[in-house]
C-alpha positions as CSV (number, residue, x, y, z in Angstrom):
1,V,-19.2,57.1,18.4
2,R,-19.6,56.5,14.7
3,T,-21.9,53.9,13.2
4,K,-21.0,52.2,10.0
5,L,-23.8,51.5,7.4
6,A,-24.0,48.0,6.1
7,P,-22.7,47.8,2.5
8,P,-25.4,47.3,-0.2
9,W,-25.8,44.1,-2.1
10,K,-26.7,43.5,-5.7
11,V,-29.1,40.9,-7.1
12,I,-27.8,39.3,-10.3
13,V,-29.9,37.3,-12.7
14,H,-27.9,34.9,-14.9
15,D,-28.6,33.6,-18.3
16,D,-29.7,30.0,-18.9
17,P,-30.4,28.2,-22.2
18,I,-33.9,27.1,-21.2
19,T,-36.0,29.9,-19.8
20,L,-38.0,32.0,-22.4
21,M,-37.2,35.7,-22.6
22,V,-40.8,36.6,-22.2
23,Y,-41.0,34.6,-18.9
24,V,-37.9,36.4,-17.6
25,T,-39.5,39.8,-18.4
26,M,-42.7,38.8,-16.7
27,T,-40.9,37.5,-13.6
28,L,-38.9,40.7,-13.2
29,Q,-42.1,42.7,-13.4
30,R,-43.9,40.5,-10.9
31,V,-41.0,40.2,-8.4
32,F,-39.7,43.7,-8.5
33,G,-42.7,45.6,-9.7
34,Y,-40.8,47.0,-12.7
35,P,-42.6,48.4,-15.7
36,R,-42.5,46.2,-18.8
37,E,-39.9,48.4,-20.5
38,K,-37.4,48.2,-17.7
39,A,-38.0,44.5,-17.2
40,H,-37.5,43.9,-20.9
41,A,-34.3,45.9,-21.0
42,L,-32.9,43.9,-18.0
43,M,-33.9,40.7,-19.7
44,L,-32.0,41.7,-22.9
45,E,-28.9,42.5,-20.8
46,V,-29.2,39.0,-19.2
47,H,-29.6,37.4,-22.7
48,E,-26.8,39.4,-24.4
49,L,-24.2,39.7,-21.6
50,G,-25.0,36.5,-19.6
51,R,-26.0,38.4,-16.4
52,S,-27.6,41.6,-15.2
53,I,-27.7,43.4,-11.9
54,V,-31.5,43.8,-11.4
55,W,-31.6,45.3,-7.9
56,T,-29.3,46.8,-5.3
57,G,-30.0,47.4,-1.6
58,A,-30.0,45.8,1.8
59,K,-28.7,42.2,2.2
60,E,-31.8,40.8,3.7
61,Q,-34.0,42.2,1.0
62,A,-31.6,40.9,-1.7
63,E,-31.8,37.4,-0.2
64,L,-35.6,37.6,-0.3
65,Y,-35.5,38.6,-3.9
66,V,-33.1,35.8,-4.8
67,H,-35.4,33.3,-3.0
68,K,-38.4,34.6,-5.1
69,L,-36.4,34.4,-8.3
70,H,-35.3,30.8,-7.5
71,A,-39.0,29.9,-6.8
72,A,-39.7,31.2,-10.3
73,Q,-36.9,28.9,-11.6
74,L,-34.5,31.7,-12.5
75,L,-30.8,31.6,-11.8
76,A,-29.9,34.4,-9.4
77,T,-27.2,35.3,-6.9
78,I,-26.3,38.1,-4.6
79,E,-22.9,39.9,-4.3
80,A,-21.7,42.6,-2.1
81,V,-21.2,46.0,-3.9
82,D,-17.6,46.9,-4.0
83,A,-16.7,49.7,-1.7
């Protein structure tokens, strides 16, 4: 009998014209525990490319992170990682 692991999911933060960049950086630090430098780099990716994959892992945890990001007024979605 073989078991199949569940595929990972990615949390994506999308750009919006209203939210301040410093707020996005602070929120990524608070939600994910990222150091300021990593959170700032992810924020710049969101700003310049329109979106950034900020975390990858189990679906349930990804859903929780998206819920926390929505509570902080950020646009975020989850997508399955392509196999």
